[in-house]
Structure formats: C-alpha cells, structure tokens
C-alpha positions as CSV (number, residue, x, y, z in Angstrom):
1,M,2.5,19.7,2.4
2,R,-0.9,21.0,3.6
3,E,-3.6,19.6,5.8
4,L,-6.8,18.5,4.2
5,R,-10.1,20.0,5.2
6,D,-12.9,17.6,6.3
7,E,-14.6,17.8,2.9
8,A,-11.4,16.6,1.2
9,V,-11.0,13.8,3.7
10,V,-14.5,12.7,2.8
11,D,-13.6,12.8,-0.9
12,V,-10.5,10.6,-0.3
13,L,-12.6,8.1,1.7
14,T,-15.5,8.1,-0.8
15,D,-13.4,7.9,-4.0
16,N,-11.1,5.0,-2.9
17,G,-11.7,1.3,-2.0
18,I,-8.4,-0.1,-0.7
19,G,-6.5,0.9,2.4
20,V,-4.4,-0.4,5.3
21,L,-6.0,-1.4,8.6
22,A,-3.6,-1.5,11.5
23,L,-4.7,-3.6,14.4
24,S,-3.4,-3.1,17.9
25,S,-1.3,-6.0,19.3
26,P,-2.8,-7.9,22.3
27,T,0.7,-8.2,23.8
28,G,2.0,-4.7,23.2
29,A,4.1,-5.8,20.2
30,A,4.0,-4.1,16.9
31,P,0.6,-3.4,15.3
32,Y,-0.6,-5.8,12.6
33,P,-1.2,-3.9,9.3
34,V,-3.6,-5.5,6.8
35,P,-4.5,-4.3,3.3
36,V,-8.3,-4.3,3.1
37,A,-11.2,-3.3,0.8
38,F,-13.4,-0.7,2.5
39,G,-16.4,1.4,1.8
40,Y,-17.4,4.8,3.2
41,D,-20.8,6.4,3.2
42,P,-20.7,10.1,4.0
43,A,-24.4,10.4,4.6
44,T,-24.2,8.0,7.6
45,D,-20.5,8.7,8.3
46,S,-20.0,4.9,8.1
47,L,-16.7,3.3,7.3
48,A,-17.2,-0.4,6.7
49,F,-15.1,-3.5,5.9
50,H,-15.6,-7.2,5.1
51,L,-13.0,-9.0,7.1
52,S,-12.2,-12.7,6.5
53,E,-11.1,-14.4,9.6
54,S,-11.0,-17.7,11.4
55,D,-11.0,-18.2,15.2
56,D,-7.3,-19.0,15.3
57,S,-6.1,-16.3,12.9
58,Q,-3.7,-13.5,14.0
59,K,-6.3,-10.9,12.8
60,H,-9.0,-12.5,15.0
61,R,-6.7,-12.6,18.1
62,Y,-5.8,-8.9,17.6
63,L,-9.4,-7.8,17.1
64,T,-10.6,-9.8,20.1
65,A,-8.0,-8.3,22.4
66,D,-8.2,-4.6,21.4
67,A,-10.7,-3.0,19.0
68,T,-8.7,0.3,18.8
69,V,-7.4,0.6,15.2
70,G,-5.8,2.9,12.7
71,F,-6.7,3.0,9.0
72,T,-4.8,4.7,6.2
73,V,-5.9,5.5,2.6
74,Y,-3.6,7.2,0.1
75,E,-3.9,8.2,-3.5
76,E,-2.0,9.9,-6.3
77,T,-4.5,12.4,-7.7
78,E,-2.3,13.9,-10.4
79,P,0.5,11.5,-11.7
80,Q,3.8,12.3,-10.2
81,S,2.7,15.6,-8.8
82,V,-0.1,15.4,-6.2
83,W,-0.6,12.8,-3.4
84,R,-3.2,12.7,-0.7
85,S,-3.4,10.5,2.4
86,V,-6.0,10.1,5.2
87,V,-5.5,8.5,8.6
88,V,-8.6,7.4,10.6
89,T,-8.6,6.2,14.2
90,G,-11.3,4.6,16.2
91,E,-12.9,1.4,17.4
92,L,-13.6,-1.5,15.0
93,V,-16.8,-3.3,15.9
94,E,-18.6,-6.2,14.3
95,A,-21.7,-5.0,12.5
96,T,-24.7,-6.3,10.7
97,Y,-25.1,-6.0,7.0
98,D,-28.2,-3.8,7.5
99,E,-26.2,-1.4,9.7
100,V,-23.4,-0.8,7.1
101,E,-25.2,-1.5,3.9
102,P,-24.7,2.0,2.3
103,A,-20.9,1.8,3.1
104,L,-20.7,-1.7,1.7
105,A,-22.4,-0.5,-1.5
106,S,-19.6,2.0,-1.8
107,L,-17.1,-0.8,-1.2
108,A,-18.6,-2.8,-4.1
109,S,-18.4,0.2,-6.5
110,N,-14.8,1.3,-5.5
111,T,-13.0,-2.0,-5.5
112,Q,-11.9,-4.2,-8.4
113,F,-13.7,-7.1,-6.8
114,A,-16.4,-7.4,-4.2
115,P,-15.7,-9.8,-1.4
116,N,-18.1,-12.7,-0.9
117,P,-20.1,-11.8,2.2
118,V,-20.8,-15.5,3.0
119,S,-17.6,-17.5,3.0
120,W,-14.2,-17.6,1.2
121,D,-13.2,-21.1,2.2
122,D,-14.0,-23.8,4.8
123,T,-12.0,-22.3,7.6
124,S,-12.8,-18.6,7.5
125,T,-15.9,-16.4,7.3
126,T,-16.3,-12.9,6.1
127,T,-17.9,-10.6,8.7
128,P,-19.0,-7.0,8.3
129,Y,-17.2,-4.5,10.6
130,E,-17.6,-0.8,11.1
131,L,-14.9,1.6,12.2
132,R,-16.5,4.0,14.7
133,I,-14.5,7.1,13.8
134,D,-12.9,8.9,16.7
135,D,-10.6,11.1,14.7
136,W,-9.3,11.7,11.1
137,Y,-6.8,13.8,9.4
138,G,-5.5,14.1,5.9
139,R,-2.6,15.7,4.1
140,E,-1.7,16.6,0.5
141,F,1.7,16.9,-1.0
142,R,2.3,18.8,-4.3
143,I,5.4,19.0,-6.4
144,G,5.6,22.3,-8.2
C-alpha cells in the first residue's frame, strides 16, 4: 500500500462521481454515512453535491447540528489488481448553483444520472452543497 500524491488524489476526485458522505451525529452517536453523487473541479478546488433533504430528515438534522463531514471515494483502476481510495474532511456548507457550477458540471458528466436541481418529490428539495476541504489523503493498493 502506498500513499497517493496530491495529483493522484485530484485524479480520483475528478474521474469519479459517486462516494460516501459521512455526517457527524448531533448526539455523539455513530456518524450517518450516505452514498451520494458528487462533482470536483480542480481549477476552483470545489467539491460539490446535490443533497435531497426535508426539514424532518435525518440528513437535515445531522447537517444542521454539525457541518463537519468526511467523504470517501474509491475505485478499482485495474481489475482485481489496483485499488485507490481518497478520504476528504472538511465543512459542508450550503452553496448557490453559481458558486459550485464547475463542480456540478463534473457531477453531471461523471454520474450515470444527474439529479434534478429543483425537486425530487413533494416533501424534499435538492440543494447544492460545497465541501470546504480541510484535508485529504489517498492510498493505492496493488497486487503483484
């Protein structure tokens, strides 16, 4: 196993569109991990998400209580022989579409579907968020 350089971390974030966002518990309980679509724009160092939530959802309660999050992306770059993962930590803040537009464009190109930025149903809305990156690290594991 070896640590990835920053350039390789950027590659993983740029080339992928699905990861796991871990929200901090408002009560000190276990974090709340959520699979999400994301986009990363290296030019602006912007990591953005569309999050669907309603005011009474667990996701909303966690986000309102503590904006400190962890985010994980992983990939198998060579079948059954090379895996890479990246962990990002920072603060997740509500953003405007203008602020995160380049990252959301990456989201649209890297995911199999692009979330509707207006509404998914009558009880929840989709809101743009940006993860303000405090730290990141990546690892690669090779067989052979």
